[in-house]
Structure formats: structure tokens, C-alpha cells
C-alpha positions as CSV (number, residue, x, y, z in Angstrom):
1,M,-0.3,-0.2,0.1
2,R,1.4,3.5,-1.0
3,V,0.8,6.1,1.6
4,V,0.4,9.6,-0.4
5,K,0.1,12.1,2.2
6,K,-0.1,12.4,6.0
7,L,-3.2,13.5,7.6
8,N,-1.4,13.2,11.0
9,N,1.0,11.0,12.8
10,N,-1.7,8.1,12.9
11,F,-3.9,8.8,9.8
12,A,-2.8,9.3,6.1
13,I,-4.2,9.2,2.6
14,C,-3.2,5.7,0.9
15,V,-3.8,4.1,-2.2
16,D,-4.4,0.4,-2.5
17,G,-3.5,-2.4,-4.6
18,E,-6.2,-2.0,-6.7
19,G,-5.7,1.9,-7.0
20,K,-8.4,3.0,-4.9
21,E,-7.8,6.0,-2.6
22,L,-8.4,5.7,1.3
23,I,-7.8,6.8,4.6
24,A,-5.9,4.3,6.7
25,A,-5.4,4.6,10.5
26,G,-2.7,3.3,12.3
27,K,0.2,4.1,14.8
28,G,3.0,6.1,13.4
29,I,2.0,5.4,9.5
30,G,1.7,9.3,9.2
31,F,5.2,10.0,10.4
32,P,7.8,9.2,7.5
33,K,7.8,11.5,4.5
34,T,5.4,10.9,2.1
35,P,4.9,9.4,-0.5
36,Y,6.2,6.0,0.6
37,E,5.4,2.1,0.4
38,L,3.8,0.7,3.4
39,E,5.4,-2.5,3.5
40,D,3.9,-3.8,6.7
41,L,0.1,-3.8,6.6
42,N,-0.1,-5.3,10.2
43,L,0.6,-1.6,11.1
44,I,-3.0,-0.5,9.8
45,T,-5.7,-1.0,12.1
46,R,-8.7,0.3,10.0
47,T,-9.3,1.7,6.8
48,F,-12.0,4.2,5.5
49,Y,-12.7,4.3,1.9
50,D,-15.2,6.9,-0.2
51,I,-14.7,9.6,2.5
52,D,-15.6,13.0,0.8
53,Q,-12.6,15.3,0.6
54,K,-14.2,18.0,2.7
55,Y,-14.3,15.6,5.5
56,T,-10.8,14.8,5.9
57,G,-9.9,17.6,7.9
58,L,-11.5,16.1,10.8
59,F,-9.1,13.2,11.3
60,N,-6.9,15.7,12.4
61,E,-9.1,18.1,14.1
62,L,-11.4,15.2,16.3
63,P,-9.7,13.3,19.1
64,E,-8.5,9.7,17.8
65,T,-10.3,8.0,20.5
66,V,-13.7,9.6,19.2
67,I,-13.3,8.5,15.8
68,H,-12.1,4.8,16.6
69,F,-15.1,4.6,18.8
70,T,-17.6,6.1,16.3
71,A,-16.2,3.9,13.9
72,K,-16.9,0.8,15.8
73,L,-20.2,2.0,16.6
74,I,-21.3,2.6,13.0
75,D,-20.1,-1.3,12.1
76,I,-22.8,-2.2,14.5
77,A,-25.1,0.3,12.9
78,R,-24.1,-1.2,9.6
79,D,-25.1,-4.4,10.8
80,E,-28.2,-3.6,12.7
81,L,-29.6,-1.2,9.9
82,K,-31.8,-2.8,6.5
83,Y,-30.4,0.4,4.4
84,E,-26.8,1.4,3.2
85,L,-24.9,4.4,5.6
86,N,-23.0,6.9,3.7
87,P,-19.4,6.7,4.2
88,N,-19.1,10.1,5.7
89,V,-21.3,9.0,8.5
90,V,-17.8,7.9,10.6
91,L,-16.7,11.6,10.3
92,T,-20.2,13.2,10.8
93,M,-21.3,11.4,13.8
94,S,-17.9,11.5,15.4
95,D,-18.3,15.3,15.2
96,H,-21.8,15.1,16.6
97,I,-20.4,12.7,19.5
98,N,-17.3,14.8,20.0
99,F,-19.6,17.9,20.8
100,C,-22.2,16.1,22.9
101,I,-18.9,14.8,24.9
102,Q,-17.8,18.7,25.1
103,R,-21.0,20.0,26.1
104,A,-21.6,17.5,28.9
105,K,-18.1,18.5,30.1
106,E,-18.8,22.2,30.1
107,D,-22.6,21.3,31.7
108,I,-24.4,22.6,28.5
109,Y,-27.1,20.6,28.1
110,V,-29.5,21.6,25.1
111,Q,-33.0,19.9,25.0
112,M,-33.2,17.2,22.3
113,P,-36.2,15.4,20.8
114,L,-37.6,12.9,23.2
115,I,-35.9,9.4,22.5
116,Y,-39.4,7.9,23.1
117,E,-40.6,10.1,20.4
118,V,-38.1,9.4,17.9
119,E,-38.5,5.4,18.5
120,Q,-41.8,5.7,16.9
121,T,-40.7,6.3,13.7
122,F,-37.0,5.1,13.6
123,P,-37.2,2.2,16.5
124,A,-33.8,0.5,14.9
125,E,-32.0,3.9,15.2
126,A,-33.3,4.6,18.4
127,K,-32.3,1.5,19.7
128,I,-28.6,2.0,18.6
129,G,-28.8,5.7,19.8
130,K,-29.6,4.4,23.2
131,Y,-26.7,1.8,23.3
132,A,-24.5,4.8,21.8
133,V,-25.2,6.9,25.1
134,K,-24.4,4.3,27.5
135,Q,-20.9,3.6,25.9
136,I,-20.1,7.4,25.5
137,E,-20.8,7.4,29.5
138,R,-18.7,4.5,30.2
139,R,-15.8,5.2,27.5
140,F,-15.6,9.2,28.3
141,H,-16.6,9.2,31.6
142,V,-19.1,11.9,31.4
143,R,-23.0,12.1,32.1
144,L,-25.3,12.6,28.8
145,N,-28.9,13.5,29.1
146,Q,-30.7,10.3,27.7
147,N,-32.2,12.3,25.1
148,E,-28.9,12.4,23.3
149,A,-29.7,9.2,22.1
150,S,-32.3,10.9,19.5
151,G,-29.5,13.3,18.0
152,I,-27.6,10.3,17.4
153,A,-30.4,8.3,15.9
154,M,-31.3,11.3,13.4
155,N,-27.8,11.5,12.4
156,L,-28.2,7.7,11.2
157,V,-31.6,8.7,9.5
158,N,-29.9,11.6,7.8
159,A,-26.6,9.2,6.8
160,R,-29.1,6.6,5.0
161,Y,-27.3,6.4,1.5
162,N,-29.0,8.6,-1.2
163,A,-32.1,9.4,1.2
164,K,-33.4,12.8,0.4
165,S,-32.5,15.2,3.4
166,G,-35.5,17.0,5.4
167,T,-38.4,14.6,4.7
168,D,-40.2,16.2,7.2
169,V,-40.0,19.9,5.9
170,T,-42.9,21.1,4.2
171,E,-42.8,21.9,0.8
172,E,-42.7,25.6,1.0
173,L,-39.9,25.5,3.7
174,Q,-38.4,22.8,1.4
175,R,-38.3,24.9,-1.8
176,R,-36.9,28.1,0.0
177,Y,-34.5,26.1,2.2
178,D,-31.6,27.0,-0.4
179,D,-32.4,30.7,0.1
180,I,-32.9,30.4,3.7
181,L,-29.4,28.9,4.0
182,E,-27.5,31.2,1.7
183,D,-29.3,34.2,3.6
184,T,-28.3,33.1,6.9
185,I,-24.8,32.1,6.2
186,S,-24.3,35.4,4.6
187,I,-25.3,37.2,7.7
188,V,-22.9,35.3,9.5
189,E,-20.4,36.0,7.0
190,D,-20.9,39.9,7.2
191,E,-21.1,40.1,10.7
192,T,-17.8,38.2,11.3
193,G,-15.9,39.0,8.1
194,I,-15.0,35.6,7.3
195,M,-15.6,33.6,4.2
196,I,-17.2,29.8,4.7
197,E,-16.6,27.9,1.8
198,R,-19.4,26.6,0.4
199,D,-17.8,23.3,-0.3
200,S,-16.5,22.5,3.3
201,F,-17.4,20.7,6.3
202,N,-18.3,23.6,8.2
203,F,-20.6,24.6,5.4
204,A,-22.1,21.3,5.5
205,R,-22.5,21.0,9.3
206,Y,-24.1,24.2,9.3
207,S,-26.5,23.3,6.5
208,S,-27.6,19.9,8.2
209,H,-28.0,22.2,11.4
210,L,-30.3,24.6,9.7
211,M,-32.5,21.4,8.1
212,Y,-33.0,20.1,11.5
213,L,-34.2,23.6,13.0
214,L,-36.6,23.8,10.0
215,N,-37.6,20.0,10.5
216,R,-38.5,21.1,14.0
217,I,-40.4,24.7,12.8
218,A,-42.2,22.3,10.3
219,G,-43.4,19.8,13.1
220,N,-43.8,22.6,15.9
221,R,-41.1,20.9,17.6
222,T,-39.0,23.8,18.3
223,L,-36.3,23.7,21.5
224,D,-38.1,25.4,24.5
225,S,-36.4,24.6,27.9
226,D,-35.2,26.3,30.9
227,N,-31.6,27.3,29.6
228,G,-32.3,31.0,29.8
229,I,-29.2,31.3,32.1
230,M,-26.8,29.4,29.9
231,Y,-28.1,31.3,26.9
232,Q,-27.4,34.9,28.4
233,S,-24.2,33.3,29.3
234,M,-23.2,32.5,25.9
235,R,-24.3,35.9,24.6
236,K,-22.0,37.3,26.8
237,E,-19.0,35.0,26.4
238,F,-19.2,35.7,22.4
239,P,-21.2,38.7,21.6
240,E,-20.1,38.7,18.1
241,I,-21.8,35.5,17.3
242,A,-24.9,36.2,19.6
243,A,-25.2,39.3,17.4
244,C,-25.3,37.1,14.3
245,V,-27.9,34.8,15.9
246,D,-29.9,38.2,17.0
247,L,-30.0,39.2,12.9
248,I,-30.8,35.5,12.0
249,D,-33.6,35.7,14.6
250,R,-34.9,39.1,12.8
251,Y,-34.6,37.2,9.5
252,F,-36.7,34.3,10.7
253,R,-39.0,36.7,11.9
254,R,-39.5,38.7,8.8
255,K,-39.2,35.9,5.9
256,L,-41.3,33.2,8.1
257,K,-43.2,34.5,10.5
258,I,-41.3,32.7,13.4
259,D,-39.8,33.7,16.6
260,L,-36.9,31.5,17.5
261,S,-37.0,30.3,21.1
262,K,-33.8,31.1,23.5
263,E,-32.7,27.4,23.2
264,E,-32.5,27.4,19.4
265,K,-30.8,30.6,19.6
266,L,-28.2,28.9,21.8
267,Y,-27.9,26.2,19.8
268,L,-27.0,28.4,16.7
269,I,-24.6,30.3,19.0
270,L,-22.8,27.2,19.7
271,H,-22.8,26.0,16.0
272,I,-22.0,29.1,14.6
273,N,-18.9,29.7,17.0
274,R,-17.9,26.3,16.1
275,I,-17.7,27.0,12.3
276,C,-15.8,30.9,13.1
277,T,-13.4,28.7,15.6
278,R,-12.6,26.5,12.8
279,E,-12.4,29.4,10.0
280,G,-9.7,31.2,11.9
281,L,-11.7,34.0,13.9
């Protein structure tokens, strides 16, 4: 196997014997100068095929322990589910799980859809989500809200290969989704002075979050809890991001006649802050 590009010391882009590109994991395989021929294939502990290039940066951003944990979880999900999962799900789910762990450690609990509600429509995914929560708590020594299982379940639903996203969104919101996405991301760019690449993972993540938000609006399931103190705290800590969210809130009120709850705005602050941090703000 030929190692063609280092991602970090333990992850590298490789080409196998059939000429197919993949990401390989293995202790120290990214350390030598690339390109080089890897003779001892026993060094490789896992391979990832068909990963979209925009997601490869996450191999360097996310903790390796989370990536390996998630890869094993996705192995289980592929055995349990009756449909094919998008290859990128290992990284999108790793990012979601890492965010869950970070929020738990910082005592930030964002209300998720109730797991028993998700179970009614997606029982297999909900089962995996509940299993994942227990394993995350055991492996990473954190305490999670049990409804975090619904977020993991919905990540699996949205990773259904070739599945259309946003199936719950009303026709009107679906038609306007692209405009809403571009308008709101432009607000972030104008207010922060950064440019968010439209083919980047940061953009894909924000796009997914906006779709979830529209799904909740369409189903009258907007987030609303008693996180008012946390919301005010995050506003003080990230005033520029909070200003972006205020403008997005006004946009929703003007365009869609919708007032975002403090919970929704808190979640937007968290997501937009992650985008801006990774884009170098």
C-alpha cells in the first residue's frame, strides 16, 4: 500500500493495490516522509473508503479516541440497519459525538427531541442511539442527557445513503431552503468578516443544523427549555456571534413569521461559534 499524504501521525491518505484511494489508520503511518510504500500492512488498524475530501480535515481535528469509538459504533449500525449508510457518517457522527462530550463536560445541556418520540418512527436507530449513549458515558466518563440518543439516531437517519434530507420539512420550506441557507450564512459572513467555503465541512455541518431546525419548525417541535441562564452566559462570552444570531432571528421573523426560542438561539450560537473558530476568527 502506498502512503501518499499525511493527515497526522496516525492517519494518512493511501492508495491500495487496486489503485483505490482510502484513509488508513495506524500508529505512526503518517510520520515518515510521504509518499512512501508501506510494507507492513499489519500496522494498519482500520481503513476508510469513499470519504469526501471536505471531511478529511476532521481526522486531524477530532480526538482519535472519538473517531475509533465511532467507527466501531458505525460497524454495529451497519449490521443492525437494513439500509446502506453514507461512508462519511463515521466523521459526521464523530463530530456529533465529540460535541456531545464537550457539552457534557461544560454542563451545557441542549434539549433534544424525546427519545421515545423518535422510537415511534425510527425504532432501530433509536435502539442504536440508546446503546451509544451508554457506551459514550462508560468510555469517556461523562454524564449525558438520555435524549442525546435521539440526536445520534437522527444522524443515522440522515446518513441513509442517497436518502433525501429534510423529509419532514413542508414543501414551502423545502423550496425556500436553499435561499434560507444562503441568506443566513451570509449574515454570519457579513458580521464576522470571514468567508465560509461552500464545499467545506463547516458549511455542510451548518446546512445540516439548519435543516434540523426547519424540520422542528415544520413539526411544531421547536426547542424550548429552561436554559435561559446558559443562553445569557453564552451571549456575554460570544457577543459577536450572539449579534449574528439576533440578525438570523430577525430574518426568521421577517421571512417566515417565526420567533426562535432562546434554546434555538443558544444552539445557533454554539454551532456558529464552532464554524468561526475553525475558520480562524
